[in-house]
Structures are given as C-alpha cells and as structure tokens.
N, C-alpha and C positions, 0 to 999 in steps of 0.2 A: 387488489391488495397484495398479491404475490409479488408484483413488480416493486411495490413500495417497500415491502419487507426485505426483499433482496437488496434494494438500494440502501436501506438502513444498515443491514448487516454486511455490506460490502467491505467495510474496513472495521477494525477493532473499535469498540466503544470505550471512551475514556469517561470515568465517573464524573469528573468535574467539568465536562464539556459535552453533554449529551445533546442529540438533535432535539430541536423544539417540539416537533411532532411526536416524539417519543415521550418527552416530559409531560406533555399536555394530557396524555392518556395513561400514564403509568400508575399502577396501584399494586398493593401487596397481594400476594397469593393467600388464599384462605388456608386454614389450619389443615384441612384434609389434604390439600395439594402439597403443603409443606412436608407433611409426614411421609408422603410418597415421592418426594423430590428425588430424582436420581442423582448419580454422580455428575457434577457439572463437567461440561466439555469446554475446557479453558481455551481461550483464543489469544492468550498473552504470549509474547515472544521473549527471548532471553537477551536480546541486545538492548542497548541504551536508547533506542528510538521507538517512537510510536509507529511501529512498522505496519505497512498495509498488507503484509502477508500473514497467513495463519501459521500455526505451529507445524502441522503435518504437511508433507509434500502434496498430498492429494486434496488439500483444501479443507479437510474436515477439522473439527475441533477436538483436541485431545481430552480424554476422560481422566478423572481423578477420584480420590476417595477421601474419607475423613473419619475422625474419631468423635462420635456424638457425645461421649462421656467427658472428654477434655476440651471440646470445642476447638479442634485443630484439624486442618486439611492437609492432605498429602498428594503428591504427584504420582505415586506408584505404590504397589502393595508392599514392596520391600521396606520402604520408609515407614509404612503403617505398622508393619511387624516390629521394626526397631523401636517405634514409639511404645508399643504394647509392653516391651521389656524394660521401659524406663521407670525411674522412681516417680516421675510426674504422673504417669498413668496408674501406677500401683497405689499412690496416695489417694487419688480420686476414687479408685475402686474401693479402697477401705472406707472412705468417707460415705460412699453410696451404700455399702453394706451396713454401716452404722445408722443410716437414715439421716446423715448430715449433708450439708451443701458442699458441692465440689468447688474447686478453685481453678482459675486460669493459670497459665504458665508464669505470668508476672507475680500473681499472688503466691504461687509456690516458691518462686525465687526469694520472695520476702521472708517466707517461713524458714527457709534453710540458709538465710544469709549469714547467720551467726554460727552455723555448724561448720566443723572442720572436715566432715566426711566428704568423700568424693561422690559425685552424682553420675550414675550410669546414663548411657544414651547421650554422650557428649558429642563434640564436633566430629569425632572419628566415625560416627555412624553415617555421616553424609559425605565424607571425603577420606580416601585412604591415606592421604598425606597429612591429615590433621593429627593432633595429639590424641592418643587413645585415652580411655578413662583413667583418671589419676590413680584410682585404686579400684579395680574391677570387683574386688571381693567386698566392697563396702556398701553394696546396695542395701542389704538387709540392715546393716548398722545405721545407715542414713534414715530409713523409714522407722526403725525402732527408736532411734534417738529423737526424731521429730514427734512421734506419737507419745513417747514418754514425757517429752517437754510439755505437750499440750495437756496430757493427763495431770501433770503436776500443777499447771496453771489453773485447770478446771477445779482442782481440789482446794486451792487457796482463795479463789475469787469466783463470784457467781457470773461475772461477765467474761465473755470469750474474747480475749485480746490476742490470742495466738494466731487464729485463722481468720483472715478477713472475710466478711460476708460478701458473697458474690451477688451482684444485682441480677434480677430476672430480666434478661435482655432477649425479647422475642420469644417465639414459640420453639420449644426444644433447645438443644445446645449446639446446633450446627454453627459453623463459623460464618456462614453466609446468610444474607437476607435475600429472599426470593421475591421477584416482582414479575408481573405480567402486564400486557397491553393489548388492546384490540388491533393495534397496527400490525402486530406479528401473528403468525399462525397460532392456533390454540395450544398446540403441543410445544411451544417455545416459551421458555422461562429465562429471566435475567437474574443473575446472582451478583451481589455486592458484598464484600467483606465487611463485617460489623466493626472490625478494628479501626476503620478509617473514620468512624463516628466517635465523638466525645462521649463521656459517661452520661452527661446530661441529655444528649441527643438520643442515646440508646434507651434511656428511661422513658422518653416520650416516643415510644415506638409507634403509637397510633398515628402520629403526625410525621412519620419518617419520610413520607413522600414529599411533604412540604419542606422538610429540612433539606432533603436532597436537592430540591429545586433552588433553594436559597444558596446552596453551595456551588452553583454553577459559576464558572469564571470564563471571562472572554479571553481568547488567545491574544498574546501581546508580541510585539516586535522587540526582541531583547537587545538589539544593537542599533545605535544611532547611525543614520546614513552617512554622517560626515566623518566621524572619527572612530566608529566601532566601539565606543565605551558603553558599558551597561548603563541603562537609564536608572535614575534614582528610584523611580516607582517600582522597579523590579525587586529591589532589596526590601521593600516594605510589603510586598505581596504575600499572601498566605503561603507558608512553607512548613515542612516537617523535617525532623532530624532522624537519621538512621545511622546505626553503628553496629559493628560485629567485632568480636574479639575471641580468639581461641588458637591454641597451638603456636603462639608467638606471632600471629598475624592480627593486625588491627586495621579496620577500615571505617571511616566515618564520612558522612555526606549530608549536606543540607540541600534539599530539592524544593524548588518552587512548585506549587500546585497549579499555577497558571502556565499552560504550555506555550512554547514559542512556535511561531509559524514561519516556515521558510519555503523556498521554491526548489523543486526538483529540477533535474536537467530537462525533463519533458515540459516544465512549466506548471505542473500541478502543485497544489499546496501540500506541505508535509509538516506534521506536528512532531515536535521533539520535546523531551523533558529538559527543563531549565535547571542546571546544577549551579547553585550559588557558591558552594565551597565543597571541596573534597580533599581527603588526605588519607594515606595508607602508611603503616609502619610494619616492619618485619624484623624480628630478632630471633636468634637461635636460642630457644628456651626449652625445647622438647628433647627428651632423651630418646634418640633414634633407636629403633628396633625394640627397645624395652618399653617405650611409651611413657606418658605422664610427664608432668613438669618437674623440674629439679627441686623446687620447694616442697612438692608433695612427697618426693622420695626422701628428702631430708627429714620431713616430719615422721615418716613411717619407719625409716631405717637408721636415722642419724645422718649427720653431715658427712658427705664424702670429701676426700682430699685430693681428687684428681684434677688435672688441668681442665678437662672438659666440664666438670661440675662447677669449678670456679668461674669459667666463662659463662655458663648458663645462669649462675646466680647474678653475675654482673649484668647480663642481658635482661634478666627479669626486672631488675631495679631500673635499668635504663629505659626499658619499654614502658614501665609504669610512670616514670618521670616525663617521658615524651607525651604519653597519652593525656596525663593530667595538665600539662602545659598547653596542649592543643585545646582541651576543653575550656580552660580559662580564657584562651584567646578567642574562642567562639562563643563565649558566655552570652553575649548579646543576641546572637542568632538563635542559640538554644533556648534562651528564656522566652523569645518571641515565637517559637515554633508552636504550631497547634498540637502536634503529637510527637512523641519520642518513641521510636522503635529501637529496641536494644536486644541483641543476642549475646549473652555472656554466661556460658555454662561453666560451672565450677566455682568454688569459693574464692580462689585466687583471682580469677577474672572479674567476678562481681565486686571484690574488694578494690580492685584497681579502678573501676568506674564509680562505684557508689561509696567508697571510703569506709569509715569517715576519715577525712583529712582536711587540713586548712584550705580554705578557698574552694570547698566542694561545690561542683556544678550540678551533677546528677544526684537525685535522691530517691530512696526506695519508695517513699510515700507520695511521690508525684503522681497525681491522677492522670497525667498525660502519658505515663509509661505504658508501652505496649510490647508484647512479644510478637514475633512473626508467626502468623497462623498457618504456616506451611514449613516444610523442611528447607533448610538452607545449607550451602556448601562453604568452602573456604572463604574467609573474610578478605574480599578484594573489592575494588571499585566496580568491576563488572558485575559481581554478585549483588552488591547493593543496588545497582541500577536495575538488575533483573528483579530483585525483590520489590522495588518501587513500582515497576511496570506491572508486576503480578498483583500488588495491592490495589492499584488504581484502574485496573482493566476489568470491565464488566464481563462476567462469565455467562455464556450462552448455553442453555440446556435444551435439547430437543429430544423428546421421548413420546412414544405413543402410549397414552394412559390406558386405552382399551387393551393393548397387547399386554401391558403389565398386569392388568386385572385378570386377563385370561390365564396368564402363567401362574399367578398366585392361586387362582381357583383350581387349576390342574394340580398344583403341588398339594393343596389342602385335600383334594379328593384322593390323591395317591397316598397321603399320610393316613387318611381314614381307612382306606382299603387294606393297608398292610397291618399285620400284627404289630404290637407295640415294640417288641424286641427286634423286629426286622426293619424298623424305620431307619433309613440311612442317615448317618450323622455328619456326612461330609468329609470324614477322615478315613484314610485307608485302613482297612481292617488287617491287623497283623495276626496271622494264624499261629497258634501255639504249637511248637514242635513237640513231637512225641519223644519218649525217652530213647528209642532206637535212633531217631534222626539226630538228636543231640550228641549221642555217642559217636555216630558216623561223622558228624561235623568236627568233633574233637580229634578223631583219628586223622581226618583229612588235613587239618591245620598242622598237626605234629609231623606227619609224613612229608608234606610239601616243604616245610621249613628245613628238614634234614636233607631232603633231596637237593634243594637249591644250594645248600652248603657242601654238597658232594660228600656227605657223611655216610659212606657205604656200610661200615659195620653198625652204625646206629640205626640205619634203616632196617637191616636184617634183624637186629635185636628187637626193634619195636614190633615188627611183624610176628616174630616168634613169641614174645612176651604176651602180646594181646591176642594171640591165636587168630590172627587175621589171614585171609586168603592172599596168596601172592598176587592174584589178579584183582585185588581190592579196588572198587570204583569209588572215586571221590564224591563227596556230597556237599552241596546239592548239584545234581547233574545238569540243572538248567542254567547254571552260571556260564558266562562266556569262557572263562579260563578252563573250567572242567569240561566244557563242550569240545575244546581243542585237545586237551590232555586229560582224559578221564581216568587213567591208571598211573601207578608209580613209574612203569616203564616208559609210557608216553611222555611224562613230565621229565624224566631223566634224559631221554633222547632230545627233547626240545631245548633243554638247558645245557646240552653237551656235557653232561656229567658222565664221563667215560667209566670211572670206577664203579658208579652205582649201576650203570647198564650191565656191565660184566658180572657184578655180584648178583643182581636180580636174575639174570639168565642162567648163570652157572650154578649158583648156590641156592637161590630161593625157588627156582623152577617156574619162573613166570612164562606164560604162554605168549610168544611174539606174534601170534596170529590175530590177537585181539585188535579190533578196529575201533577207532573213535567215531564220533557222530558225523564226521566228514568222510568216513569210509577209508581211512588211512591206517596202516599198521604203524607201530612205533618206529620202525626203521626209516620210514619216509619223513619223519620229523627231525632226524639227526642233521645237525648243521655243520659239522666239520668231518674231516677224514678220520680223525682218531676215534670219534664216536661210532662211525660206520665200521671201522676195523674191529671195535669191541663186539659188534654183532657177529662178524665173521669169525672171530676167535671163539666165541661161544658156540657157534655152529661146529667148529672143529672139535671142541671139547665134548659137546653133548652127542654128537653123531648125527647122521642123516635121518635116522628113524625116529628121533625124539619128537620133532615137530615138522610140519609142512613148511620148509624154509622157502619154497618157491612162493607160497601164498603170503609169506611174511616179507617178500621182496628182498630177502637177504642174499647177497651174491655168494660166490664160491667160498668155501672155508679157507681160513688163514690161521697158521699156527702163531702162538705167542711170540716165538723167536723171530719169525718173519715180520710180525707187526712191529716188534722192537727195532729190528734191523731197518725197516722202512722209516721209522721215526728218527732213528739215528742218522740215516742217510739224508733225510730232509734237513735235519739240524746242521749237518756238515755243509750242505749246499748253501744254506743261509749264511754260515760263517765264512765260506769261501767268497760269496758275493760281497759280504761286508769287507773282507780283506782286500778284494779287488777294488772296491770303491775307495778305500783308504789309500791304496797305492796310487790310483789315478789322481786323487786329491793332493797327495804329496808331490807328485811330479808337476802338477799344475802350479802349486804354490812355489815350488823351487824355481820354475821358469819365471814366474812373476817377480820373485826376489832378485834373480840374476839380471833381469831386464831393468829393474828399478835403479840400478847404478851400483857402483863399487864404493868402498869405504868401510871404516870401522863399524859405523852404525849399521850399515847393510849386512856386514858379516855377522854381527851380533844378532840381528833380526833373523837371518837365515838359520843360524844354529838353534835359536829359540823356537822358530816356527817348525822346523823339521822334528825337533825332539817332542814338541807338543802334539804332533800328529800321531805319535804312537798311541796315545790314549787321550780322549777328550777329558775335560774337567768333570763332566757328569759321570763318565765311566770311572774315573779315579775315585770320586766320592762314593759311587755305588760299590766299588771293590772294597773300600774302607769299611762301609757299613754292612758288608755281607756277614751274615751270621748273627747280627745284633737284633735285639728285640725292638719293637716300635718305640718304646720309651728311651732306649739307649740311642737310637737314631735321632730322635727329637732333641735329646741332650747334646749330641754331637753337633747337630745343625745349629743349635743356639750358641754353642761355644765358637763355631766357625764364624757366625755372624758377629759375635761380640769382638773377636779378634780383628775382623775386617773394619768394624766401626772404630776400634782403638787405633788402627793404622791410619784411617782417614783423619781422625782427630790429630794424630801426631804430625801428619803431613801439613795440615792446616796451620798448626802452631809453628812448624819450621818455616813455612812460607810467610807467615805473618812476621816472624822475627827477622827474616831476610829482607822483607820490605821496609821495616823500620831502620 
C-alpha cells in the first residue's frame, strides 16, 4: 500500500481530475477527526501550470493556518494577524458575542456595499505596492455605522434583511472539507476548499463525495492538430470567472475546469490550466506615499486642485469605464460561469464592479459570488493563475494523531499541576519597573540626548540639578547600547563630543578609569584626534595625582594652547593641500585650452575658465550663505532656482521667435 500511496501522491492532485482508485474509496472524515485536523500542508505551486514539483525544495508540503470564525485560510501567521485586525473579523466576533450567525467575506461585502467608510485590511496588507487603507482611522466608524444600520432595521421590521443568513456548510467553520481513503496511510488526510462547490452542493454535504465524483472532467486537447485553433467544445466546457481589483490594478480571467494535456520534452504528459480569456488594466489612481485613492481623499478633505489629483481623477474614471466595457464584452462567458470569484476591497472598487450602472453584469445577490478563502497579492494575471491553482489543488495533511493526543495530554497535565495564576498564557510577561528604575530610565534618555547634541553646559546643569553622580550608569545596563557606553563619559567619547568630554573631566570630575562591560576605559572609545586631545588636556589641567592616567590609557598631558596649535596646523595643511590641488588643476586646464586652438572663442573660454577656477560655484554659494539661518538659506536657494527657470524660459522664447 505504501508503493501505491507514493504513486498517487507523486504529483499534485487536481480536484476535477482525481485518480479513479482514489475516488472509489474516498469518504469524509468523521467529526472528531475534523475537529483535530491540523494545518494543511499545501502542495500547490504559484505558477500557471499544474507543476509536478512541490512547493518546498525538500519535497515537503508547506503548512498553513486558518481563521475558524471567518472561514478563511492563510499561508502564514503574518497574514492571519492582519486578518484579525480587519473589520471582517471584528464584525464576526461581535456577531458571535451576541449569539448571532457569522457571515462570509462575500456577505460582509454586501452589508457594507452602501457605506462610504473605508475598510481596514485592504490590498496593502498583502503587497507593499498596493494602495493603503483609504482611511485607516475609519475602522471603528465602519463597524459602528454597520451595527447602527442593523439596529435600526431590526427596530422597524421583524425580519432580518440586513445580514444574510449563512448556511450551515459542513462541520465547523473551516474553509476546507477533509477526506480520507484506505488507499493512503491512516495519518494522511485530503482537503478541498468548500468555495469550489455551489451553495446547493454545500447544503447536501452528506452526499459531497458523490458530488465530487460527478464533477470529474476528462483532460482535453485544446488545440486542433491542423491549424492550432481552439476547439468549439472547449468554449462550452465548465469554467469559472476570477477577478481582482485594488490600487489601480485590475485583472480578470476565465479559466476552464477541464485541464489540457500536453507533452513535455521527456515525452511525459503534462497538465496545464486552460485560460479562455484574460485581461489586465493598470492606472495611476493611488496617492503615492500618502496612500488611498484620490476619490477617498476628496471625500474626506475636499477636492484638491493639483495636477496630480486631476490626473488621478481622470484615471479612476477611465479605469472604471475600461473595466465595465470588458465585463460587458465578456457577459456571455461570465453568465455561463459556474462560480464567480471576486476580490474588491473598498467601496470604490466594489462600486466599479457591482454598480449599479446601466448594463450591469456582476451583481451583489448572485449566489455564484465567492471571495478567495486565502490571502491574495497585487491584481495580476500571474496572481489570478496562482489563486486558481490554489483553489483547485487538493491539500494533503499528514499528522500523527497519537503524537497530538500525547502532547494535548501533557499540556493538560501541566495546566492542572500549576497554580491558576502561574499558567502560562503564551504571551511574554512584561515586568513592571520600580519607581527607581523608571527614574533612572528618564535620566538616561535625557542625558544621552544632550550628549549626542554636544550640549556640554546642559549636561553639567542636568547632573547638578538632579543631584546625579558624575559617574552615573545608564539604565538598563543589559541593552546593547549601554553595554558599550555605560556612562556619560563613554558615550561622549564614542560620539566624538570633544566639548562634553573636556567638561565632564575638568568640571564634573568624572573618573576616567571606569571600564565598560568590554573592559575598556572611555579613552579607548574616542574616534578622532580632537577627542583624544581632550583627554590629554584634562590630564594637564587636573594633574598627575588626580587619577591613575596610565590605567585610563590616556597619553602624556597636553596644554590647551598646544592642542589649539595642533588643530590650527592641521587646518593649514588641509588648506595648503587644497590650494595646491587648485593650482595643478588650473595649469592642466590652461594647457588644454592652449592646445585646443586659437581664436576669439578660445580666448574667451580661457579667460572664463581661469577666472572660474578661483572659486567653484558651490564655494561661492557657500560663501554667500555664510552666517544665514537655515530659513534664509532655503529662501535664497528658491530665488536662485526661480531666476534660473526664468532665464531658461526666456531663452526658449527667443529661440522660438528666431525659428519663426
């Protein structure tokens, strides 16, 4: 049986073309097994083919998770956490607390179709390039408005017309139906998304295996051998419609459920999805960096009058017109589709697809409507194909039930043995800081900020005002930053704050012998010569008997005059090197000009070049802005750019007049 199971699971299983030996023995898992069903290990790939390879390089099947409350599956924990913060999950949570029935994502979209509030958890949750939430502060407003609307309707009528009643589909609210078969090992389960079944088929869940058998389709040859034209029978085969819209991106696709069979280079058969029609649109409608659609910003803050806003409004209208024209063109294929999968988050996107408008094709109350029971990314043709493969691929779960039972029993035993207050909750426990620790943390943040800005008088004043020791140790000592620089002197030396180092040593009386956690004194952290000279100047001013300067690694003392002289000498050397560089550059350019030829133009170029070498343009601008405040410098730069733009415009006008 092991050989037969390996042969069946050798390649991914397609829902509508399962092996006959598997179909003959397939049956639903019992309720107990369903309750303990683990996270499925999906074998679907992200490309557009029914690939023979698994997801992971090692051949294993990737794990996923799901939300039992909302009947949605996710590929990773980050997507599940994003879903928990969405309005969809929040609404179902409130429904469950009230003892009411939850709704699926399609039903939730119907409920808020007429609301203008933005929905959190939009396309940006799954793609950094998608539009962000149209109004991130509107989550509470959306739920409040929806609940208020339902409360008003319930007060005026005895029938609930606001929230559609969700049918009881299977045991629990998981998005997958789990099956088992004697052909496979006992610890192997097969999962199929409930979304690929119609509402009627899901209501007849007892006969779901027979329904699945009736859904099997034979692979077809999609191309005629003579001319390569699609056969007419292919256009009438069962198919589904998928579309996604968000962030100015739109993608739609009609895919046949009957796979096509081709030959690989090796001669083996290869199954591929049959795409009957596909189309993508993209328009610039999202406000970059700020996020959200232009229409949402206009509704919240009023219409803007910039060129970018006008362009985005035009693109929104153009995108809506293109999408609706495409839907009308595909009306025949959409009407004949067995299911309609739509992802349209946000009132603007839903209004684009579901109207109301003349010649409307998609409707809110269509029982074929489905949402994708997993997280999706940007609306592209490749993403639609990935979603189709994920929907129609059988999920394989392999888990040891005995091991799960043993773990559950061990957890229950540990919970009973521990006192109630000591039972771990799964969350990291944050210890409350004492009053002394909070005060030390406050002093640490204030001192570090002043030292980094080289505010020597402020540092001395803060130490005196708060009666702090000059050798104050930063808190907490376990942090990486405080591990390297635990005292104000260490931090001042590591940040090359010369004034702070000299003030702490000469006026505050800081001990330079203090070592950090790495066993280094503050002098060893100094990064430039000026900071090291500050230690030597302090040694000269304080004397040899004040501290053990050898243990502090501070070299021989140096007077303040000598330190200033050394700094001035280095500055002069830098200036002389710059002057020599300019002289060499001047001579080089003079030779190039003299060799380029004689003439009036050459003479004019020579004089201009030599005079310009005295000072560069950047140096002249820096000299003009010397002594100005940052605001004055910015104003001067704007005026300089405006004059340059006016000069360019004048030259263009003169050139245009000369051409006429």
